[in-house]
N, C-alpha and C positions, 0 to 999 in steps of 0.2 A: 234335206235336213241332214245334219252330221250324225254318223253312227256313234252310239255310246260303246264304250269299253266295259265288258263284264269279266271280271277275274275269277277264275275256276282253280281252286287250291285243293289239292288231293294227292298223297304221295303213291296212289296207285294209277297207272296209266289207263287201265280199263275203266276205272270210274270216271276219269277226265274224258275219255271218249263218248261214255253214256250221257254225260252231262251235255256235251257239245251236240250230240244227236237231238237230245231234247229241246235244246234252245236255238237249233240252227234256223228254224222258220222264222225267228224274231228279225233276222236280217242284222244283227248288231255284230260288233268285233268281239270274239271270244279269245280271252288270253289265258293260257296255262300257267300254272305254278306248281311244281311238284313237291314243294316243301314250304314250310312257314318262312324260312330264310329267303328263298326265291320270291316268294309273295311280296315280302317287304322291299325287295330290290325293284319288282315291277311297279309296285307303288311309287318309288321314287322316279321312275322314268315316264309314267302315264298316269293320266287321269280316268277314274272308274266311276260307274253309275252305281255299281253294286258289287258285293264280293260273296261268292258261294264258298264257304270254308269248312272243310272236313275237320271234325272234332278229333279223331285219332289219327295222328302223324308221328313220326320218328322222333328227331331230336327236339322239336318244338311243336307241341300239340296246338289244336285249334284255339283253345282258351289263351295260352300264352301269345300266339300270333295277334289275336284280337286285342289284347291288352297293349301290346307294341303299337298296333294301328291307331288305337284311341289316344295314345300319348302324343302322337304326332299332330302338330296344328293342321298340316296340310291335308291329313287323311282321317282325322277323327270324326268327320261328318259323313263319311262313306258308310251307307247301311250294309250289315253283314248278316247273312242267313246261315246258320250253322247246319250242316248236313251230317247226320250220324246214324250207325246202324244199332247202337245200344239204346235201351230205354233208360233214361235217368231218372233218378228220384228228385224230389224237390231241391235238395241242395245242389246238386249238379245243374238243374235248371236254373237256379238262382245265380250261381256262378257264371253261366253262359250269358244270361242277360247283363249281369254286372260287368262282364267284359265288353259289352258294346253290341251284343246281338239284338236284331230287331225281330228275328224269327228263328224257329226250329223246324226242320224237316227231317222225318225218320224214314230210313230206307225200310221197304222198296219206296221208291219216290213215285208218285203220280205225275206223269208228264204235264198234263193240263195244270194241276196245281202249281207245279214249279213255274211254268210259262206264266201262269196269271200273276204269281208273286213278283217274278222278275220284271213283268211288264210294268207293273205299278211303279217301281222304282226307275226304270228306264224312262217312263213318261215323266216322272218327277225330275229326273236329271235334264231331260230336254226343255221342261218348263223353266227349270232354274237358270239354264243356259240363255234361253230366250229373254229372260228377266233381265239377266246380266248384260246381255248384248243391247237391250233397250235402254237399259241404265246408261251403259257406255255412250250410246248414240246421243241420249238426252243430256249427258255431261258435256259432249262435244258440241251439241247444239246450243246449251246454255253459254259454253266458253265463246262460240262464235257470236251468239246474240250479245254477250258483255262486251266483246271487242266492237261489234257494231255500234252498241250503245255509247261506248265511249268516244267512238268516231263521229256520231251524231252530236254528242255533247260538244266536242271539239269544234265541229262545223257551227253548232248554233251559237257557240261563243264568237267565233269569228263573224258570224253573220250579224250578231248583235252589235259588235264593234264597227262593222261595215254600215250598218243601218244608222247606227247613232252618229257616225262621221257624215253619212249622206244627209241626215235630218238637220245636223248642224250646219252643213254646207248650204242645205236649201234655206235654212231660215237667214243664214248670213247674206246669201244672195238676195233673197226677197227683201230683206231689211235694207240692204245697200242701194237696190234698185229704186227704192222710193224717193231718196233725196235727188237724183238726176231727173226723175220722172216730175217732182214737183217744180223743179226749176223750167223744164220744158213747157209745163203748162202755164206757170206763171209768166214766163216771157212771151208766150203766144197770146195770153189774154191782155198783157200790157201792150202787145203789139197791135192787137185788135182794136184796142181803146185809143191809143195815142195816134195811130195811122189809119183810123176808119176812114177819114175823107179821101186819103190817098190811095186807097185799095179799091180796085173794082170788085165786082161781085164774084169772079172766080178767086181772087186772093182772100176775100172774106170767107168763102166756102172752105178753101184750103185750111185757113186757120181754124175754122170751126171743126173741121175733120181732125185736125192735129189735137184740139182740146178734147174732143169725144174719144179719141184713141187714148188719150192719157186717162181719162176717166176709167175706160174699160181696162186698161193695163193696171191701174190702180186697184180696181177691184179685184183682177185676178192675183195681184200680189197679195192682197189682204186675205183672200181665199187661201192662198199657198201658206201664208202664216197661221192661219187658223188651222189648217191641215197638219201642219208642224206642230202646233201646240197641242192638238189632240192626240198625236202620236207619243208625244214627250211628256205630257203632264200626268202628275198622279191623280189617283181617283179616290173619292170619299164615298163609299157605298151608305145609303141611308134611304128612309121612306121619303118618297117624293110625291108630291100632288101634281099629277100631270094636268089637271084642269086648270090650276093657277099657271102654269107654264103656257098651255094652249092660249089662254085668255091674254098673257103678256104679249105673246107673238101676234095675235090677231089684232091688238090694240095698236101695235106698230104698223101693221099692214093697213089697217083702216085710216089710219093718220096720213100714211103715204099715199093712199088712193081713197080719198074720202067719197069720191063719186060712185065708187063700186058698191054695187048691191050684191051681196052674197048670202045664201042661206047656210049658215054654220050650225051643225048639229053635234054636240059634245056629250058623250056618255058621262052621267053623273057619277060621281065619287069614283073617278079614274085615278089609280094610284099605282106606283111600281117602286122597286127598289133598285137604286143605281146612283150614279154620280149626277146630281142636279144640274151642275154647270154643262155637262156634256149632253144630257138628255134636252136640255134646252136648245142645244146646236142641232141635235137631231130633229126636234119639232120645228124649229125655224126653218131648216132647209125642206122638209117635207111640206109643211104649211106654205111656205113661200112659192113652192113649185105648184101646189095646188091652185093657190091664189092666181099665179102668173097664167098656168094652162087653162083657166076656165074664163079668162077675160073676154073671149069672143062668145061666150054663152049668154042668152038673155036672161036665163033663170040658173044661175051658178049654185052648185051645191057642194059643200065639203063637209065630211063626216070624220069624226074622230071617236074612237072606241076600242073595245077589247072583247075578245072571246075566248072560250076554252078550246083548244086542239090538242088531242093526245094528252090530256091530263095537264096542260100548261097553259098560262095565259099567252094569248098573242094579240098584240096591239096593231091598230091599222089607222092609216090616214088614206081616205078615199076622196075621190072627185069625179065630176061629170064632165071634165074638160076635153082637151085635145086628145089625150091618150098616146099610145104609140104602137108601133107594129112589133108583136113578140118575137119576130124574126130576128130583130136586132137586140133582144134581150142580153145576149152574153157581154155586150160592151157597155151595159146600163151603168154599172158601178165602176167603170174604169175612168181614171182621171182624164180630163180633157176630151172625153167622147159626149158627143151630142147626137140626140136622135130627131131634133129639129133644126132648121137653118136659123142663122141669126136674124134673117128677115122676118121670120115668124115670131120667134121668142129670144129674148136676150139670155145671156148666161154663158159661162165658160167651161161647165162640165166637171167642176171640182166638188160641187156640193154633195152629190150622191156618194162619190168616193170617200168624202169626210164622214158622212153617216154611216157608210158600212164599216169604216174602221172603229168607229165609236161603238157600233153594236158588237163588232167582233171583240173589243175590248171588255165588254160586258159579258163574254161568253155566249153571246146569242147569235141569231141569224136574221137575215133581211131578205126578202124577195118581194116581188111584185107582179101583178097580173093587169093586163090592159087591153084595150081595142081601140082602134084608131076611130077618133071622133065621138067615143063613148065613155072616155075617161080612164082612170088608172087607180089600183088600190095597192098601197104599199103596207106589207105586213112586216112586223119584227118581233123578236123575243129578246129577252134579256138574261138567259142562261138561269142558272141557280140563284143568282142574285136577286131576281124578280119574285122569287117565291115567298 
């Protein structure tokens, strides 16, 4: 800790020496001034924690010196302790305090009393300096934080521009790919019909594989277009009846696979706040996955509901199907990542990536727990919009 300066003002050298001896144990810088004029000069040169000022001096007494000190903006806050050998009446005492004194000490001075009073002002000086240093550090930190914030804002604007360009590019590419893909599929089908008798089994198999690949590619392009629309589209937050959305999705799945027998359990009065169009995409993907991954089960079960966790509604879609190994969980929501081979279950790995982006756009989170052969449960929240 830096030492504080203490100004000792007296026109008698012996008095200055006595004060120095009394205050030496404080370990601070003791500065002498043999007159009021010299004290004012010292105050121009250095900063002081407290001034011990003798009242009776030659050309400029203690009262006058104190008045000059208090007139200066730089020095007016420095505490002054008057030291005198004369007993003053109330009028003199009033003048002393009016001149800026914070205390009076009468000779003979008790060393312990003097040290105690000076220590108070030295401690106050150190605390004020500590506060000033912390204020300066805080101001510097705030300036640095402001600069970093500006840099982040600039980077965010650049990132938004890049994302918008990338999304537009992805949409254009996906859209433009569909036309040649339709031509490939159409000509392959025409070739299979017109030249069926001229083709052997291998030729027919090759054509069928081309047509199947076109269908797979078409599905992938459609998923990419949906992902692009999810990222780009505006949201309309409103009360949503999730039961109705679930029933619509299940109706589509049942029509697609009328032979399937699935026990579906839907929690009654299941509602949320969010964008109905996007929430339907979420439920479509999660329920389609549950429907797909339970097809090998004799008694397939799918559950849709909500529960309260940490004072917020958490929605879930669960099944008792194939499940997955949690060791591969980090790649679950990554685009084009699959946890099952195409021989086991069809898909291109875009659906859950789309779901995650929708949930994030709602300010929520999505996660899952699963076990191989025992099914999976997907949880999601919708941020404050769901409250």
